[in-house]
NULOFI-154071 format. One line per 3 residues: their letters; for each residue x, y, z of N, C-alpha, C. Coordinates in nm, 2 decimals. Layout:
BEGIN
a = X Y Z X Y Z X Y Z  ...
END
This chain:
BEGIN
mak = 0.08 -0.12 0.00 0.00 0.00 0.00 0.09 0.12 0.00  0.19 0.12 -0.08 0.29 0.23 -0.08 0.23 0.35 -0.15  0.25 0.47 -0.10 0.20 0.59 -0.16 0.29 0.62 -0.28
rtp = 0.23 0.69 -0.38 0.31 0.73 -0.50 0.31 0.88 -0.51  0.40 0.93 -0.59 0.42 1.07 -0.61 0.31 1.12 -0.70  0.23 1.22 -0.65 0.11 1.27 -0.73 0.16 1.34 -0.85
pef = 0.08 1.36 -0.95 0.12 1.44 -1.07 0.15 1.58 -1.03  0.22 1.64 -1.12 0.25 1.79 -1.10 0.13 1.87 -1.15  0.10 1.97 -1.07 -0.02 2.05 -1.10 0.03 2.20 -1.13
ppl = -0.04 2.27 -1.22 -0.02 2.41 -1.23 -0.08 2.48 -1.11  -0.04 2.61 -1.09 -0.10 2.68 -0.98 -0.26 2.69 -0.98  -0.31 2.71 -1.11 -0.45 2.72 -1.12 -0.51 2.60 -1.20
slg = -0.61 2.54 -1.14 -0.68 2.43 -1.20 -0.83 2.46 -1.21  -0.90 2.37 -1.29 -1.04 2.40 -1.31 -1.12 2.29 -1.24  -1.21 2.34 -1.16 -1.32 2.26 -1.10 -1.44 2.26 -1.20
aan = -1.49 2.14 -1.23 -1.59 2.13 -1.34 -1.73 2.12 -1.29  -1.76 2.16 -1.17 -1.90 2.16 -1.13 -1.99 2.24 -1.21  -1.94 2.36 -1.26 -2.03 2.44 -1.34 -2.07 2.37 -1.47
lgn = -1.98 2.28 -1.52 -2.01 2.21 -1.64 -2.13 2.12 -1.62  -2.17 2.09 -1.50 -2.29 2.01 -1.47 -2.41 2.10 -1.44  -2.41 2.22 -1.49 -2.52 2.31 -1.47 -2.55 2.35 -1.33
lye = -2.44 2.38 -1.26 -2.45 2.42 -1.12 -2.51 2.56 -1.12  -2.62 2.57 -1.05 -2.70 2.70 -1.03 -2.77 2.75 -1.16  -2.71 2.73 -1.27 -2.77 2.78 -1.40 -2.74 2.69 -1.51
rmt = -2.82 2.69 -1.61 -2.80 2.61 -1.73 -2.69 2.66 -1.82  -2.62 2.56 -1.88 -2.51 2.59 -1.97 -2.52 2.50 -2.09  -2.51 2.55 -2.21 -2.52 2.47 -2.33 -2.39 2.40 -2.35
deq = -2.40 2.29 -2.43 -2.27 2.22 -2.46 -2.17 2.31 -2.52  -2.22 2.41 -2.61 -2.12 2.50 -2.67 -2.06 2.59 -2.57  -2.14 2.64 -2.47 -2.08 2.72 -2.37 -1.98 2.65 -2.28
awa = -2.01 2.52 -2.25 -1.92 2.44 -2.17 -1.79 2.42 -2.25  -1.80 2.40 -2.38 -1.68 2.38 -2.46 -1.59 2.51 -2.46  -1.66 2.62 -2.47 -1.59 2.75 -2.47 -1.51 2.77 -2.34
vle = -1.57 2.73 -2.23 -1.51 2.75 -2.10 -1.38 2.66 -2.10  -1.40 2.53 -2.14 -1.28 2.44 -2.14 -1.17 2.48 -2.23  -1.21 2.53 -2.35 -1.11 2.57 -2.45 -1.03 2.69 -2.40
taw = -1.10 2.78 -2.33 -1.04 2.90 -2.28 -0.94 2.86 -2.16  -0.99 2.77 -2.08 -0.90 2.72 -1.97 -0.77 2.66 -2.03  -0.79 2.58 -2.14 -0.67 2.52 -2.20 -0.58 2.63 -2.25
ecg = -0.63 2.73 -2.32 -0.55 2.84 -2.38 -0.48 2.91 -2.27  -0.54 2.92 -2.15 -0.48 2.99 -2.04 -0.38 2.90 -1.96  -0.36 2.78 -2.00 -0.25 2.70 -1.94 -0.31 2.60 -1.84
vry = -0.44 2.59 -1.82 -0.49 2.50 -1.72 -0.47 2.36 -1.78  -0.42 2.27 -1.69 -0.39 2.13 -1.74 -0.44 2.03 -1.63  -0.50 2.08 -1.53 -0.56 1.98 -1.43 -0.71 2.02 -1.42
fdt = -0.79 1.91 -1.44 -0.94 1.93 -1.45 -1.00 1.83 -1.35  -1.08 1.88 -1.26 -1.15 1.80 -1.16 -1.30 1.79 -1.18  -1.35 1.67 -1.17 -1.49 1.65 -1.19 -1.55 1.55 -1.09
aph = -1.67 1.51 -1.11 -1.73 1.41 -1.02 -1.87 1.37 -1.07  -1.91 1.24 -1.05 -2.04 1.20 -1.09 -2.15 1.29 -1.03  -2.13 1.34 -0.91 -2.23 1.43 -0.84 -2.26 1.55 -0.93
ygl = -2.17 1.60 -1.00 -2.18 1.73 -1.07 -2.28 1.71 -1.19  -2.40 1.75 -1.17 -2.50 1.74 -1.28 -2.53 1.60 -1.32  -2.53 1.50 -1.22 -2.56 1.36 -1.25 -2.49 1.31 -1.37
gls = -2.36 1.33 -1.37 -2.28 1.28 -1.48 -2.25 1.38 -1.60  -2.33 1.49 -1.60 -2.32 1.58 -1.72 -2.18 1.64 -1.72  -2.12 1.68 -1.61 -1.99 1.74 -1.61 -1.89 1.64 -1.66
err = -1.89 1.51 -1.62 -1.80 1.42 -1.67 -1.81 1.40 -1.82  -1.93 1.39 -1.87 -1.95 1.37 -2.02 -1.90 1.49 -2.10  -1.93 1.61 -2.05 -1.88 1.73 -2.12 -1.73 1.74 -2.11
lga = -1.67 1.72 -2.00 -1.52 1.72 -1.98 -1.46 1.62 -2.07  -1.51 1.50 -2.07 -1.45 1.39 -2.15 -1.45 1.42 -2.30  -1.56 1.48 -2.34 -1.57 1.51 -2.49 -1.46 1.61 -2.53
fla = -1.44 1.70 -2.44 -1.33 1.80 -2.47 -1.19 1.74 -2.46  -1.17 1.67 -2.36 -1.03 1.61 -2.34 -1.00 1.51 -2.45  -1.10 1.45 -2.51 -1.08 1.36 -2.62 -1.00 1.43 -2.74
tkp = -1.01 1.56 -2.74 -0.94 1.63 -2.85 -0.80 1.67 -2.81  -0.75 1.64 -2.69 -0.62 1.68 -2.64 -0.53 1.56 -2.62  -0.40 1.57 -2.63 -0.31 1.46 -2.60 -0.32 1.42 -2.46
rde = -0.33 1.29 -2.44 -0.35 1.24 -2.30 -0.24 1.27 -2.21  -0.12 1.28 -2.26 -0.01 1.30 -2.17 0.01 1.45 -2.14  -0.08 1.53 -2.18 -0.07 1.68 -2.16 -0.17 1.73 -2.05
fvv = -0.25 1.64 -1.99 -0.34 1.69 -1.89 -0.35 1.59 -1.78  -0.40 1.64 -1.66 -0.43 1.56 -1.55 -0.58 1.57 -1.52  -0.64 1.46 -1.49 -0.78 1.46 -1.46 -0.81 1.38 -1.34
stk = -0.91 1.43 -1.26 -0.95 1.36 -1.14 -1.10 1.35 -1.14  -1.15 1.24 -1.08 -1.29 1.23 -1.05 -1.31 1.17 -0.91  -1.43 1.14 -0.87 -1.46 1.10 -0.74 -1.55 0.98 -0.73
vgr = -1.54 0.92 -0.61 -1.62 0.80 -0.59 -1.70 0.82 -0.46  -1.80 0.74 -0.44 -1.88 0.74 -0.32 -2.03 0.76 -0.35  -2.06 0.82 -0.46 -2.20 0.84 -0.50 -2.22 0.76 -0.64
lle = -2.29 0.65 -0.63 -2.32 0.58 -0.76 -2.45 0.65 -0.81  -2.46 0.65 -0.95 -2.57 0.70 -1.01 -2.66 0.59 -1.07  -2.79 0.59 -1.02 -2.88 0.48 -1.06 -3.00 0.55 -1.13
pvp = -3.04 0.49 -1.24 -3.15 0.55 -1.32 -3.28 0.54 -1.24  -3.37 0.64 -1.26 -3.50 0.65 -1.20 -3.60 0.69 -1.31  -3.72 0.65 -1.29 -3.82 0.68 -1.40 -3.83 0.83 -1.41
gtg = -3.84 0.88 -1.53 -3.84 1.03 -1.56 -3.96 1.09 -1.50  -3.94 1.20 -1.43 -4.05 1.27 -1.36 -4.07 1.41 -1.42  -3.97 1.46 -1.50 -3.97 1.59 -1.55 -3.92 1.69 -1.45
ald = -3.88 1.65 -1.33 -3.83 1.74 -1.23 -3.68 1.76 -1.26  -3.63 1.87 -1.20 -3.49 1.90 -1.20 -3.42 1.87 -1.07  -3.29 1.86 -1.08 -3.21 1.82 -0.96 -3.18 1.95 -0.88
ien = -3.29 2.03 -0.85 -3.27 2.16 -0.78 -3.22 2.14 -0.64  -3.27 2.03 -0.57 -3.23 2.01 -0.44 -3.08 2.00 -0.42  -3.01 1.96 -0.52 -2.86 1.95 -0.52 -2.79 2.07 -0.60
hfl = -2.88 2.17 -0.64 -2.83 2.29 -0.70 -2.79 2.27 -0.85  -2.83 2.16 -0.91 -2.79 2.14 -1.05 -2.92 2.14 -1.14  -2.92 2.22 -1.24 -3.03 2.23 -1.33 -3.02 2.13 -1.44
vpa = -3.04 2.01 -1.40 -3.04 1.89 -1.50 -3.16 1.81 -1.46  -3.21 1.73 -1.56 -3.32 1.63 -1.52 -3.28 1.54 -1.41  -3.37 1.52 -1.32 -3.35 1.43 -1.21 -3.38 1.29 -1.25
dhr = -3.31 1.24 -1.35 -3.34 1.11 -1.41 -3.25 1.00 -1.35  -3.16 1.04 -1.25 -3.08 0.94 -1.18 -3.09 0.98 -1.03  -3.06 0.88 -0.94 -3.05 0.91 -0.80 -2.91 0.88 -0.76
rvw = -2.86 0.95 -0.66 -2.73 0.93 -0.60 -2.74 0.82 -0.49  -2.66 0.72 -0.50 -2.66 0.61 -0.40 -2.53 0.61 -0.33  -2.52 0.63 -0.20 -2.39 0.63 -0.13 -2.34 0.49 -0.13
dfs = -2.21 0.47 -0.16 -2.15 0.34 -0.16 -2.00 0.36 -0.16  -1.94 0.33 -0.04 -1.79 0.34 -0.02 -1.73 0.20 -0.01  -1.80 0.10 -0.05 -1.75 -0.04 -0.05 -1.65 -0.05 -0.16
adg = -1.57 -0.16 -0.15 -1.47 -0.19 -0.26 -1.54 -0.20 -0.39  -1.65 -0.28 -0.39 -1.72 -0.30 -0.52 -1.78 -0.17 -0.57  -1.84 -0.09 -0.47 -1.89 0.04 -0.51 -1.79 0.14 -0.57
vrr = -1.67 0.14 -0.51 -1.57 0.23 -0.56 -1.53 0.19 -0.70  -1.51 0.06 -0.72 -1.47 0.01 -0.86 -1.58 0.04 -0.96  -1.70 0.01 -0.92 -1.81 0.04 -1.01 -1.82 0.18 -1.05
sle = -1.81 0.27 -0.95 -1.81 0.41 -0.97 -1.71 0.46 -1.07  -1.58 0.41 -1.05 -1.48 0.45 -1.14 -1.51 0.40 -1.28  -1.55 0.27 -1.30 -1.59 0.22 -1.43 -1.69 0.31 -1.50
dsl = -1.80 0.35 -1.42 -1.90 0.43 -1.48 -1.85 0.57 -1.52  -1.76 0.62 -1.43 -1.70 0.75 -1.47 -1.62 0.75 -1.59  -1.54 0.64 -1.61 -1.45 0.63 -1.72 -1.54 0.62 -1.85
rrl = -1.65 0.55 -1.84 -1.74 0.54 -1.96 -1.80 0.68 -1.99  -1.84 0.76 -1.89 -1.89 0.89 -1.92 -1.78 0.98 -1.97  -1.66 0.97 -1.92 -1.55 1.05 -1.96 -1.49 1.01 -2.10
gld = -1.51 0.88 -2.13 -1.45 0.83 -2.26 -1.30 0.81 -2.24  -1.25 0.79 -2.12 -1.11 0.77 -2.10 -1.08 0.63 -2.05  -0.95 0.59 -2.07 -0.91 0.46 -2.02 -0.87 0.47 -1.87
svd = -0.84 0.59 -1.83 -0.79 0.61 -1.69 -0.81 0.75 -1.65  -0.81 0.77 -1.51 -0.80 0.90 -1.45 -0.67 0.90 -1.37  -0.62 1.02 -1.35 -0.49 1.03 -1.28 -0.51 1.03 -1.12
vly = -0.61 1.09 -1.08 -0.64 1.10 -0.93 -0.78 1.06 -0.91  -0.80 0.99 -0.80 -0.93 0.94 -0.76 -0.95 0.98 -0.61  -1.06 1.05 -0.59 -1.09 1.10 -0.45 -1.22 1.03 -0.40
lhd = -1.22 1.00 -0.27 -1.35 0.97 -0.20 -1.42 1.11 -0.19  -1.55 1.11 -0.22 -1.62 1.24 -0.22 -1.71 1.25 -0.10  -1.69 1.34 -0.01 -1.77 1.37 0.11 -1.80 1.24 0.18
pee = -1.71 1.17 0.23 -1.74 1.04 0.30 -1.82 1.06 0.43  -1.81 1.19 0.49 -1.89 1.21 0.61 -2.04 1.22 0.59  -2.08 1.23 0.46 -2.22 1.25 0.43 -2.29 1.12 0.40
gap = -2.22 1.01 0.39 -2.28 0.89 0.34 -2.39 0.84 0.43  -2.37 0.84 0.56 -2.47 0.79 0.66 -2.43 0.85 0.79  -2.52 0.87 0.88 -2.49 0.92 1.01 -2.39 0.83 1.09
dal = -2.29 0.90 1.14 -2.19 0.83 1.22 -2.12 0.71 1.15  -2.11 0.72 1.01 -2.05 0.62 0.94 -1.92 0.66 0.87  -1.86 0.77 0.92 -1.73 0.82 0.86 -1.62 0.71 0.87
daa = -1.60 0.66 0.98 -1.49 0.56 1.00 -1.51 0.44 0.90  -1.63 0.39 0.89 -1.65 0.28 0.80 -1.63 0.32 0.66  -1.67 0.44 0.62 -1.66 0.49 0.48 -1.51 0.51 0.45
lts = -1.43 0.56 0.55 -1.29 0.58 0.52 -1.22 0.45 0.52  -1.25 0.36 0.61 -1.18 0.23 0.61 -1.20 0.15 0.48  -1.33 0.13 0.44 -1.35 0.06 0.31 -1.31 0.14 0.19
gld = -1.35 0.27 0.19 -1.32 0.35 0.07 -1.17 0.37 0.05  -1.09 0.40 0.15 -0.95 0.42 0.13 -0.88 0.29 0.10  -0.92 0.18 0.16 -0.86 0.05 0.13 -0.88 0.02 -0.02
ala = -1.00 0.05 -0.07 -1.03 0.03 -0.21 -0.95 0.12 -0.30  -0.93 0.25 -0.26 -0.85 0.34 -0.34 -0.70 0.30 -0.34  -0.66 0.26 -0.22 -0.52 0.21 -0.21 -0.49 0.09 -0.30
alr = -0.59 0.00 -0.31 -0.57 -0.12 -0.40 -0.56 -0.07 -0.54  -0.65 0.02 -0.58 -0.64 0.07 -0.72 -0.51 0.14 -0.75  -0.46 0.21 -0.65 -0.33 0.27 -0.67 -0.22 0.17 -0.68
deg = -0.22 0.06 -0.59 -0.12 -0.04 -0.60 -0.12 -0.12 -0.73  -0.24 -0.13 -0.79 -0.26 -0.20 -0.91 -0.22 -0.11 -1.03  -0.19 0.01 -1.01 -0.15 0.10 -1.11 -0.27 0.16 -1.19
vvs = -0.39 0.14 -1.14 -0.51 0.19 -1.21 -0.51 0.34 -1.21  -0.47 0.40 -1.09 -0.47 0.54 -1.08 -0.33 0.58 -1.02  -0.29 0.70 -1.05 -0.15 0.74 -1.00 -0.16 0.79 -0.85
avg = -0.27 0.85 -0.81 -0.28 0.91 -0.68 -0.42 0.90 -0.63  -0.44 0.89 -0.50 -0.57 0.88 -0.44 -0.58 0.98 -0.32  -0.71 1.01 -0.29 -0.72 1.11 -0.18 -0.87 1.12 -0.14
vgs = -0.90 1.22 -0.06 -1.03 1.25 -0.01 -1.06 1.39 -0.04  -1.18 1.42 -0.09 -1.23 1.56 -0.11 -1.35 1.58 -0.02  -1.34 1.69 0.06 -1.45 1.72 0.16 -1.44 1.86 0.20
kst = -1.56 1.91 0.25 -1.56 2.04 0.32 -1.57 2.02 0.47  -1.56 1.90 0.52 -1.56 1.87 0.66 -1.42 1.86 0.72  -1.38 1.95 0.81 -1.25 1.94 0.87 -1.23 1.81 0.95
pal = -1.33 1.76 1.03 -1.30 1.64 1.09 -1.28 1.52 1.00  -1.35 1.52 0.89 -1.34 1.41 0.79 -1.20 1.42 0.72  -1.16 1.54 0.69 -1.02 1.56 0.63 -0.91 1.52 0.72
las = -0.93 1.56 0.85 -0.83 1.52 0.95 -0.82 1.37 0.97  -0.93 1.31 0.98 -0.94 1.16 1.00 -0.88 1.10 0.88  -0.90 1.15 0.76 -0.84 1.09 0.64 -0.69 1.10 0.64
art = -0.64 1.22 0.67 -0.50 1.24 0.67 -0.43 1.15 0.77  -0.49 1.13 0.89 -0.43 1.04 0.99 -0.42 0.90 0.96  -0.50 0.85 0.86 -0.48 0.72 0.81 -0.35 0.70 0.74
gvp = -0.29 0.80 0.69 -0.17 0.79 0.61 -0.18 0.74 0.47  -0.31 0.71 0.43 -0.33 0.65 0.30 -0.32 0.76 0.18  -0.39 0.87 0.20 -0.40 0.96 0.08 -0.27 1.02 0.04
dll = -0.26 1.04 -0.09 -0.16 1.12 -0.15 -0.19 1.27 -0.15  -0.33 1.29 -0.16 -0.38 1.43 -0.17 -0.51 1.44 -0.09  -0.53 1.56 -0.04 -0.66 1.60 0.02 -0.71 1.72 -0.06
mva = -0.84 1.71 -0.11 -0.90 1.82 -0.17 -0.98 1.89 -0.06  -0.93 2.01 -0.01 -0.99 2.08 0.10 -1.08 2.18 0.04  -1.21 2.16 0.06 -1.31 2.25 -0.01 -1.37 2.35 0.09
grf = -1.33 2.48 0.06 -1.38 2.59 0.14 -1.34 2.60 0.28  -1.23 2.53 0.32 -1.19 2.53 0.46 -1.05 2.58 0.47  -0.99 2.64 0.36 -0.87 2.71 0.37 -0.88 2.83 0.28
tll = -0.96 2.92 0.32 -0.99 3.04 0.23 -0.97 3.16 0.32  -0.99 3.28 0.25 -0.98 3.40 0.33 -1.09 3.41 0.44  -1.20 3.35 0.41 -1.31 3.35 0.51 -1.32 3.24 0.61
dqs = -1.25 3.13 0.58 -1.26 3.01 0.66 -1.12 2.94 0.66  -1.05 2.95 0.77 -0.92 2.88 0.78 -0.93 2.76 0.88  -1.04 2.70 0.89 -1.05 2.60 0.99 -0.96 2.48 0.96
aae = -0.92 2.46 0.84 -0.83 2.35 0.81 -0.68 2.38 0.85  -0.66 2.51 0.88 -0.52 2.55 0.92 -0.48 2.50 1.06  -0.58 2.47 1.14 -0.55 2.44 1.28 -0.49 2.30 1.29
avl = -0.54 2.20 1.23 -0.49 2.07 1.24 -0.47 1.99 1.11  -0.56 2.02 1.01 -0.55 1.94 0.89 -0.42 1.97 0.81  -0.39 2.10 0.80 -0.27 2.13 0.72 -0.14 2.09 0.79
pec = -0.13 2.11 0.92 -0.01 2.05 0.99 0.00 1.90 0.97  -0.11 1.83 0.98 -0.11 1.68 0.96 -0.06 1.65 0.82  -0.11 1.72 0.72 -0.07 1.70 0.58 0.08 1.72 0.56
rar = 0.13 1.83 0.62 0.27 1.86 0.60 0.36 1.75 0.67  0.31 1.71 0.79 0.39 1.61 0.86 0.40 1.47 0.79  0.29 1.44 0.71 0.28 1.31 0.64 0.31 1.32 0.49
gig = 0.35 1.44 0.45 0.38 1.46 0.31 0.26 1.45 0.21  0.14 1.48 0.26 0.02 1.48 0.18 0.00 1.61 0.12  -0.02 1.61 -0.02 -0.04 1.73 -0.09 -0.18 1.78 -0.07
vvs = -0.20 1.91 -0.08 -0.33 1.97 -0.06 -0.38 2.04 -0.19  -0.50 2.00 -0.23 -0.56 2.07 -0.34 -0.67 2.16 -0.28  -0.65 2.29 -0.30 -0.74 2.39 -0.24 -0.85 2.42 -0.33
aav = -0.98 2.39 -0.29 -1.09 2.41 -0.37 -1.19 2.50 -0.30  -1.29 2.55 -0.38 -1.39 2.64 -0.33 -1.34 2.76 -0.26  -1.23 2.82 -0.31 -1.17 2.93 -0.24 -1.25 3.06 -0.25
fns = -1.35 3.06 -0.33 -1.44 3.18 -0.33 -1.56 3.16 -0.23  -1.56 3.05 -0.16 -1.67 3.01 -0.07 -1.81 3.03 -0.14  -1.83 2.98 -0.25 -1.95 2.97 -0.33 -1.98 3.11 -0.40
gvl = -1.90 3.21 -0.39 -1.92 3.33 -0.46 -1.90 3.46 -0.39  -1.91 3.46 -0.26 -1.90 3.59 -0.18 -1.76 3.66 -0.20  -1.66 3.58 -0.24 -1.53 3.64 -0.26 -1.49 3.67 -0.41
tss = -1.59 3.66 -0.49 -1.57 3.68 -0.64 -1.58 3.83 -0.67  -1.61 3.91 -0.58 -1.62 4.06 -0.61 -1.56 4.13 -0.50  -1.49 4.25 -0.53 -1.43 4.33 -0.43 -1.54 4.41 -0.35
spd = -1.66 4.40 -0.39 -1.77 4.47 -0.32 -1.88 4.37 -0.29  -1.85 4.27 -0.20 -1.96 4.17 -0.16 -2.08 4.24 -0.10  -2.20 4.19 -0.13 -2.32 4.25 -0.08 -2.42 4.14 -0.04
ets = -2.54 4.18 0.00 -2.63 4.09 0.06 -2.68 3.99 -0.05  -2.66 4.01 -0.17 -2.70 3.92 -0.28 -2.59 3.81 -0.30  -2.48 3.82 -0.24 -2.37 3.72 -0.26 -2.41 3.59 -0.20
rye = -2.35 3.48 -0.26 -2.38 3.35 -0.22 -2.26 3.30 -0.13  -2.30 3.23 -0.02 -2.20 3.17 0.07 -2.24 3.03 0.11  -2.15 2.93 0.08 -2.17 2.79 0.12 -2.31 2.75 0.06
ygp = -2.33 2.78 -0.07 -2.45 2.73 -0.14 -2.58 2.80 -0.10  -2.57 2.91 -0.02 -2.69 2.98 0.02 -2.66 3.12 0.04  -2.76 3.20 0.10 -2.74 3.34 0.13 -2.62 3.36 0.22
vpp = -2.56 3.48 0.21 -2.44 3.51 0.29 -2.49 3.56 0.43  -2.45 3.50 0.54 -2.49 3.55 0.67 -2.44 3.69 0.70  -2.50 3.77 0.77 -2.46 3.91 0.80 -2.31 3.92 0.85
evl = -2.28 3.83 0.95 -2.15 3.83 1.01 -2.04 3.79 0.91  -2.07 3.70 0.82 -1.97 3.66 0.72 -1.96 3.78 0.62  -2.06 3.84 0.58 -2.06 3.96 0.49 -1.97 4.07 0.55
era = -1.99 4.09 0.68 -1.91 4.20 0.74 -1.76 4.16 0.74  -1.73 4.03 0.76 -1.59 3.99 0.76 -1.53 4.00 0.62  -1.61 3.96 0.52 -1.57 3.97 0.38 -1.54 4.12 0.34
rai = -1.62 4.21 0.38 -1.60 4.35 0.35 -1.48 4.40 0.43  -1.45 4.35 0.55 -1.33 4.40 0.62 -1.21 4.35 0.55  -1.21 4.23 0.50 -1.10 4.17 0.42 -1.08 4.25 0.29
aav = -1.18 4.28 0.23 -1.18 4.35 0.10 -1.11 4.49 0.12  -1.15 4.55 0.24 -1.09 4.69 0.27 -0.94 4.68 0.29  -0.89 4.58 0.35 -0.75 4.56 0.37 -0.68 4.53 0.24
cae = -0.74 4.45 0.16 -0.68 4.42 0.03 -0.67 4.55 -0.06  -0.77 4.63 -0.05 -0.77 4.76 -0.12 -0.66 4.85 -0.08  -0.62 4.85 0.05 -0.51 4.93 0.09 -0.38 4.89 0.03
fgv = -0.37 4.76 -0.01 -0.25 4.71 -0.08 -0.27 4.70 -0.23  -0.38 4.76 -0.28 -0.40 4.76 -0.43 -0.43 4.62 -0.49  -0.49 4.54 -0.41 -0.52 4.40 -0.45 -0.67 4.38 -0.45
dlp = -0.73 4.33 -0.55 -0.88 4.31 -0.54 -0.91 4.18 -0.47  -1.03 4.17 -0.41 -1.06 4.06 -0.32 -1.05 3.92 -0.40  -1.10 3.91 -0.52 -1.09 3.78 -0.59 -0.94 3.73 -0.60
taa = -0.86 3.83 -0.63 -0.71 3.79 -0.65 -0.66 3.74 -0.52  -0.69 3.81 -0.41 -0.64 3.76 -0.28 -0.70 3.63 -0.24  -0.83 3.60 -0.28 -0.89 3.48 -0.25 -0.82 3.36 -0.32
lry = -0.79 3.38 -0.45 -0.72 3.28 -0.53 -0.58 3.25 -0.48  -0.51 3.35 -0.43 -0.37 3.34 -0.40 -0.34 3.30 -0.26  -0.44 3.32 -0.17 -0.42 3.31 -0.03 -0.37 3.17 0.01
sli = -0.44 3.06 -0.04 -0.41 2.93 0.01 -0.27 2.88 -0.04  -0.22 2.94 -0.15 -0.09 2.90 -0.20 0.02 2.94 -0.11  -0.01 3.02 -0.01 0.10 3.06 0.08 0.15 2.94 0.17
hps = 0.06 2.84 0.18 0.10 2.72 0.26 0.18 2.62 0.18  0.29 2.57 0.23 0.38 2.49 0.15 0.31 2.35 0.10  0.21 2.31 0.17 0.15 2.18 0.13 0.05 2.20 0.02
vrt = 0.01 2.32 -0.01 -0.09 2.34 -0.12 -0.03 2.33 -0.26  -0.08 2.24 -0.34 -0.02 2.21 -0.47 -0.08 2.30 -0.58  -0.21 2.32 -0.57 -0.28 2.40 -0.67 -0.41 2.45 -0.61
vva = -0.47 2.55 -0.68 -0.60 2.60 -0.64 -0.70 2.56 -0.76  -0.80 2.49 -0.72 -0.91 2.45 -0.81 -1.02 2.55 -0.80  -1.05 2.62 -0.91 -1.16 2.72 -0.92 -1.25 2.68 -1.03
gsa = -1.38 2.70 -1.00 -1.48 2.68 -1.10 -1.50 2.80 -1.18  -1.55 2.79 -1.30 -1.58 2.91 -1.39 -1.70 2.87 -1.48  -1.79 2.97 -1.49 -1.91 2.95 -1.57 -1.90 3.02 -1.71
tpd = -1.80 3.10 -1.73 -1.78 3.17 -1.86 -1.63 3.18 -1.89  -1.60 3.19 -2.02 -1.46 3.21 -2.06 -1.40 3.34 -1.99  -1.48 3.44 -1.97 -1.42 3.56 -1.91 -1.38 3.53 -1.77
qir = -1.45 3.45 -1.70 -1.41 3.42 -1.56 -1.28 3.34 -1.56  -1.26 3.25 -1.66 -1.14 3.18 -1.67 -1.02 3.28 -1.69  -1.04 3.37 -1.79 -0.93 3.46 -1.82 -0.90 3.55 -1.70
dna = -1.01 3.60 -1.63 -0.98 3.68 -1.51 -0.90 3.60 -1.40  -0.94 3.48 -1.38 -0.87 3.40 -1.28 -0.72 3.38 -1.32  -0.70 3.35 -1.45 -0.56 3.33 -1.50 -0.48 3.46 -1.48
drm = -0.54 3.57 -1.51 -0.47 3.70 -1.49 -0.44 3.72 -1.34  -0.53 3.69 -1.25 -0.52 3.71 -1.11 -0.40 3.62 -1.05  -0.38 3.51 -1.11 -0.27 3.42 -1.07 -0.13 3.48 -1.09
tap = -0.12 3.58 -1.18 0.01 3.64 -1.21 0.01 3.79 -1.16  -0.10 3.84 -1.11 -0.10 3.98 -1.06 -0.01 4.00 -0.94  0.05 4.11 -0.92 0.14 4.13 -0.80 0.06 4.14 -0.67
vpe = 0.10 4.06 -0.57 0.04 4.07 -0.44 0.15 4.09 -0.34  0.15 4.21 -0.28 0.26 4.24 -0.18 0.25 4.14 -0.06  0.37 4.09 -0.02 0.38 4.00 0.10 0.31 4.06 0.22
glw = 0.32 4.19 0.23 0.27 4.26 0.35 0.12 4.24 0.37  0.04 4.21 0.26 -0.10 4.19 0.27 -0.14 4.08 0.36  -0.07 3.96 0.35 -0.10 3.85 0.44 -0.07 3.88 0.58
aal = 0.04 3.95 0.61 0.07 3.99 0.75 -0.04 4.09 0.80  -0.08 4.18 0.72 -0.18 4.28 0.76 -0.31 4.21 0.80  -0.35 4.12 0.71 -0.48 4.04 0.74 -0.47 3.96 0.87
rdk = -0.35 3.90 0.89 -0.33 3.83 1.01 -0.33 3.92 1.13  -0.26 4.03 1.12 -0.25 4.12 1.24 -0.38 4.18 1.28  -0.47 4.19 1.18 -0.61 4.24 1.21 -0.70 4.13 1.26
glt = -0.65 4.01 1.27 -0.73 3.90 1.32 -0.83 3.85 1.21  -0.80 3.88 1.08 -0.89 3.84 0.98 -0.85 3.70 0.92  -0.73 3.66 0.93 -0.68 3.53 0.89 -0.59 3.47 1.00
rl = -0.57 3.34 0.99 -0.48 3.27 1.08 -0.33 3.27 1.03  -0.32 3.26 0.90 -0.18 3.24 0.84 -0.15 3.36 0.75
END
């Protein structure tokens, strides 16, 4: 069950939830334009999941990647939610924030057979022979008080796939710091995808998860760094989205305080949000979603914009960040 060296990642990577019609509909042509722009901007790591649009994200991403040399990109998907067909009702998957027909249901399964079946299904949707990285997806949500069982069976299954050479690296993706910490302590993952827990607004992973990763040589993929949208504008307001819902007043106040400090240093809030997690040595890349080509270009520009080192110290001194 030896760990392997994860692939090399560029600083900016693409999270493909938007390709699954997250929050709003996207045509196939619009999805292709987003992916083509990402490629033009140097993005070479693409992350998806069956959960994203009930497989739509994987299908769209796979169609695009079929036009690119396989040795020039890294792709990851996730296991834990099997997709099973259900009779068509005409309803949309609004409960999960995806505007797609609810013609499948998500079935939690972290067993060895479930993990392998999920990967096989994902490969069919992607049209690929392999993925480079495979994550357990939200193991804490599978069943009440079942995290330990999900991690035991799920990580054992991932480790077996890694040992067989089916995937290059394995990990866990979650927004739960207890789940991420428990995952790191097993010593199995090569990577942890930390979703929304090492951002300008939420550094809860900095207390124990990141030190554990550094001690064990586990790489961190930092995702959801905009916390669902509140950090995408230098002027966050009451209409901003936070953690898939309305932004609470106290969070909005904090976001505005952070934006004010950023402005003092001539840095816009989205740039600071993208760059913040990269200050930690364990973070390998920032995964950001984009719904339009312009968002991709803006994020790519922000990754090279000047950010004074003093900004991070100023935010820390004002008690707005931990690191």
